[in-house]
C-alpha positions in Angstrom: -95.3 -52.5 97.6 -93.7 -55.3 95.7 -89.9 -55.4 95.3 -90.2 -56.2 91.5 -91.0 -54.0 88.5 -94.3 -52.1 88.7 -96.7 -52.3 85.7 -97.8 -48.9 86.8 -94.5 -47.3 87.5 -94.1 -43.5 87.3 -91.4 -43.8 84.6 -94.2 -45.2 82.3 -96.9 -42.9 83.5 -97.0 -41.0 80.3 -97.7 -44.3 78.5 -100.3 -46.0 80.6 -101.9 -42.6 81.5 -102.7 -42.1 77.8 -103.1 -45.7 76.7 -104.7 -47.8 79.5 -104.5 -50.9 77.4 -100.7 -50.7 77.3 -100.5 -52.2 80.8 -102.1 -55.4 79.5 -100.2 -55.3 76.2 -96.8 -55.0 77.8 -97.4 -57.8 80.3 -95.0 -60.7 79.8 -92.7 -58.9 77.3 -89.1 -59.4 78.4 -87.3 -56.3 79.6 -84.4 -56.3 77.1 -81.5 -53.9 77.9 -80.2 -51.7 75.0 -76.8 -50.1 75.1 -78.5 -46.8 75.9 -80.4 -48.2 78.9 -77.2 -49.9 80.2 -75.4 -46.5 79.9 -78.3 -44.8 81.8 -78.3 -47.4 84.6 -74.6 -46.9 85.1 -75.0 -43.1 85.1 -77.7 -43.4 87.8 -75.5 -45.6 89.9 -72.5 -43.4 89.6 -74.6 -40.2 90.1 -76.0 -41.5 93.4 -72.6 -42.4 94.7 -71.2 -39.0 93.6 -73.9 -37.1 95.3 -73.3 -38.9 98.6 -69.6 -38.3 98.3 -70.1 -34.6 97.5 -72.3 -34.0 100.7 -70.0 -36.0 102.9 -72.2 -39.0 103.5 -69.5 -41.3 102.3 -65.7 -41.1 101.9 -65.6 -43.2 98.8 -65.4 -41.2 95.6 -66.7 -43.1 92.6 -64.2 -43.7 89.8 -65.6 -42.8 86.4 -63.5 -43.9 83.4 -66.0 -43.0 80.7 -65.9 -39.3 79.6 -69.6 -39.0 78.7 -70.6 -40.6 82.0 -68.3 -38.2 83.9 -69.9 -35.2 82.2 -73.4 -36.4 83.0 -72.6 -37.0 86.7 -70.8 -33.7 86.9 -73.8 -31.7 85.8 -76.1 -33.9 88.1 -74.0 -33.2 91.2 -73.5 -29.5 90.5 -77.2 -29.1 90.1 -78.0 -30.6 93.4 -75.3 -28.7 95.3 -76.7 -25.5 93.9 -80.1 -26.2 95.4 -78.7 -26.8 98.9 -78.4 -23.5 100.8 -75.5 -23.0 103.2 -75.9 -23.2 106.9 -79.5 -24.6 106.9 -81.1 -27.9 107.7 -81.9 -30.2 104.8 -82.8 -33.8 104.1 -81.6 -35.7 101.1 -82.5 -39.1 99.7 -81.0 -40.8 96.7 -82.5 -43.6 94.7 -85.5 -43.6 97.1 -88.3 -46.2 96.7 -91.7 -44.5 96.7 -95.0 -46.2 97.6 -97.7 -44.7 95.5 -100.6 -46.9 96.7 -102.5 -43.6 97.3 -102.9 -43.7 93.5 -103.0 -47.5 92.9 -101.9 -50.5 94.9 -99.6 -51.5 92.0 -98.1 -48.1 91.6 -94.6 -47.6 93.0 -91.2 -46.5 91.7 -87.8 -45.1 92.6 -87.0 -41.4 92.6 -83.4 -40.4 91.7 -83.3 -37.6 94.3 -85.5 -36.0 96.9 -84.3 -32.9 98.7 -86.1 -31.1 101.5 -84.8 -27.6 102.3 -86.3 -26.5 105.7 -85.5 -22.8 105.4 -87.5 -22.3 102.3 -90.0 -25.1 103.0 -89.3 -26.4 99.6 -89.4 -30.1 98.5 -87.3 -30.9 95.4 -87.8 -34.0 93.3 -85.2 -34.5 90.5 -84.9 -37.1 87.8 -81.7 -37.7 85.9 -82.0 -38.4 82.1 -78.8 -39.6 80.5 -80.2 -39.9 77.0 -79.7 -37.5 74.1 -82.3 -38.7 71.6 -85.6 -37.8 73.3 -85.8 -34.4 74.9 -87.8 -34.5 78.1 -89.9 -31.6 79.3 -90.4 -31.0 83.0 -93.6 -29.0 83.0 -96.6 -31.3 83.3 -94.4 -34.3 83.2 -96.3 -37.4 84.3 -93.3 -39.1 85.9 -92.4 -36.0 87.9 -96.0 -35.6 89.0 -96.2 -39.1 90.3 -92.8 -38.9 92.0 -93.7 -35.5 93.6 -96.9 -37.1 95.0 -94.9 -40.0 96.4 -92.2 -37.7 97.8 -94.8 -35.6 99.6 -96.4 -38.7 101.1 -93.0 -40.2 102.0 -91.3 -37.1 103.6 -94.3 -35.8 105.6 -92.9 -32.3 105.6 -94.9 -29.0 105.6 -93.9 -28.1 102.1 -95.1 -24.8 100.8 -93.4 -25.3 97.4 -92.7 -28.5 95.4 -90.2 -28.2 92.6 -89.8 -31.1 90.3 -87.0 -31.2 87.7 -85.4 -33.0 84.8 -81.6 -33.0 84.6 -80.6 -34.1 81.1 -76.9 -33.1 80.4 -76.7 -34.7 76.9 -80.0 -33.5 75.6 -80.1 -30.3 73.5 -83.2 -28.7 74.9 -84.2 -25.1 74.5 -84.6 -24.9 78.2 -81.0 -26.0 78.9 -79.8 -29.2 80.6 -81.8 -28.5 83.8 -85.5 -27.8 83.6 -87.5 -27.1 86.8 -91.2 -27.1 87.3 -92.9 -25.7 90.4 -96.1 -27.4 91.5 -98.3 -26.3 94.5 -99.1 -29.0 97.1 -102.8 -28.2 96.4 -102.4 -29.0 92.8 -100.6 -32.3 93.7 -103.6 -33.3 95.8 -105.9 -32.7 92.8 -103.4 -34.8 90.7 -103.8 -37.7 93.0 -107.5 -38.1 92.0 -106.7 -37.6 88.4 -104.0 -40.3 88.4 -106.3 -42.6 90.4 -108.7 -42.6 87.5 -106.0 -43.2 85.0 -104.6 -46.1 86.9 -108.0 -47.6 87.6 -108.7 -47.5 83.8 -105.8 -49.9 83.3 -107.5 -52.6 85.5 -110.2 -53.1 82.8 -109.5 -56.3 80.8 -110.9 -54.4 77.8 -109.0 -51.2 78.4 -108.4 -49.6 75.0 -105.1 -49.3 73.1 -104.6 -45.6 72.2 -101.7 -44.9 69.9 -99.9 -41.6 70.0 -96.6 -39.8 70.6 -96.2 -41.7 73.9 -95.7 -45.0 72.0 -92.2 -43.9 70.9 -91.3 -41.3 73.6 -91.9 -43.9 76.3 -90.4 -46.8 74.2 -93.5 -49.0 74.6 -92.3 -52.6 74.4 -95.6 -53.7 72.9 -95.3 -51.3 70.0 -94.0 -53.8 67.4 -97.1 -56.0 67.9 -99.7 -53.4 68.9 -102.8 -53.8 66.7 -103.9 -50.2 67.2 -100.6 -48.9 66.1 -100.6 -51.3 63.1 -104.0 -50.0 62.2 -102.9 -46.4 62.4 -99.9 -47.1 60.2 -102.2 -48.6 57.6 -104.6 -45.6 57.8 -101.7 -43.1 57.3 -100.2 -45.2 54.4 -103.7 -45.4 52.7 -103.9 -41.6 52.7 -100.4 -40.9 51.5 -100.2 -43.5 48.8 -103.8 -43.1 47.5 -103.7 -42.8 43.6 -106.3 -40.0 43.9 -104.5 -38.1 46.7 -105.0 -34.3 46.6 -103.2 -31.5 48.3 -104.9 -31.1 51.7 -103.0 -29.0 54.3 -105.1 -30.4 57.2 -104.4 -34.1 56.2 -100.8 -33.3 55.6 -100.5 -31.7 59.1 -102.2 -34.8 60.7 -99.8 -37.1 58.8 -96.8 -35.0 59.9 -98.0 -35.4 63.5 -97.8 -39.2 63.2 -94.5 -39.5 61.3 -92.4 -39.6 64.5 -94.7 -42.1 66.0 -94.6 -44.4 63.0 -90.8 -44.0 62.6 -90.5 -45.2 66.2 -92.9 -48.0 65.4 -90.7 -49.1 62.4 -87.6 -49.0 64.4 -89.1 -51.1 67.2 -90.3 -53.7 64.6 -86.8 -53.9 63.2 -85.3 -54.4 66.6 
């Protein structure tokens, strides 16, 4: 497992899992930090320190001057403390590096929090999202699935339940700021084979570029220069600006499906 950035990291699983050619397309593009990603990095750093302080593993309480960051960290810590039952054994790891070579030799990443509760034989894997713009679902989430696989391999515990969750304090989601998804260990084993195939597909030098909602929701750095996304933009524009365009509900529905993707494409080009 390399110490650098993984081309097949779980955080981008929703991207390369749908678009195998994105691995090749993103290679060599500088990882520029936006104000939002800098804010997120700081929230993760403070959140990890705050959790360790809350459970008594350190006597240093992190000082947080920014009100928005303080609110994010507060929800994060409270969520974790609620999952830890009193008077029971548990194991807790923060910012834990996970080796996912069981999926692909180049697949690895860092989970925000892993919690093992012995009394209920439950393994929790939580991911902190500090953003407000993109609402992230927990159920079926590719990043959580890969983290859960890595956590199960790492912890080597007899888990009867695996619960993965998104904690997004600033996101206005119908499910609330904390969304949990229970996955059976058996389903996770099946998922290993599924993700092996997805990861192996990215090894093909001719792996296809497949545009879709994942281009914008996973902030694909190759989006501004992606030929497949350019072609899709031209196709949608040709339909909408045709001089002989007629009212067609099916075509309008398909165009509507692509508007968010193309809006994200336009914003990335401007950037």
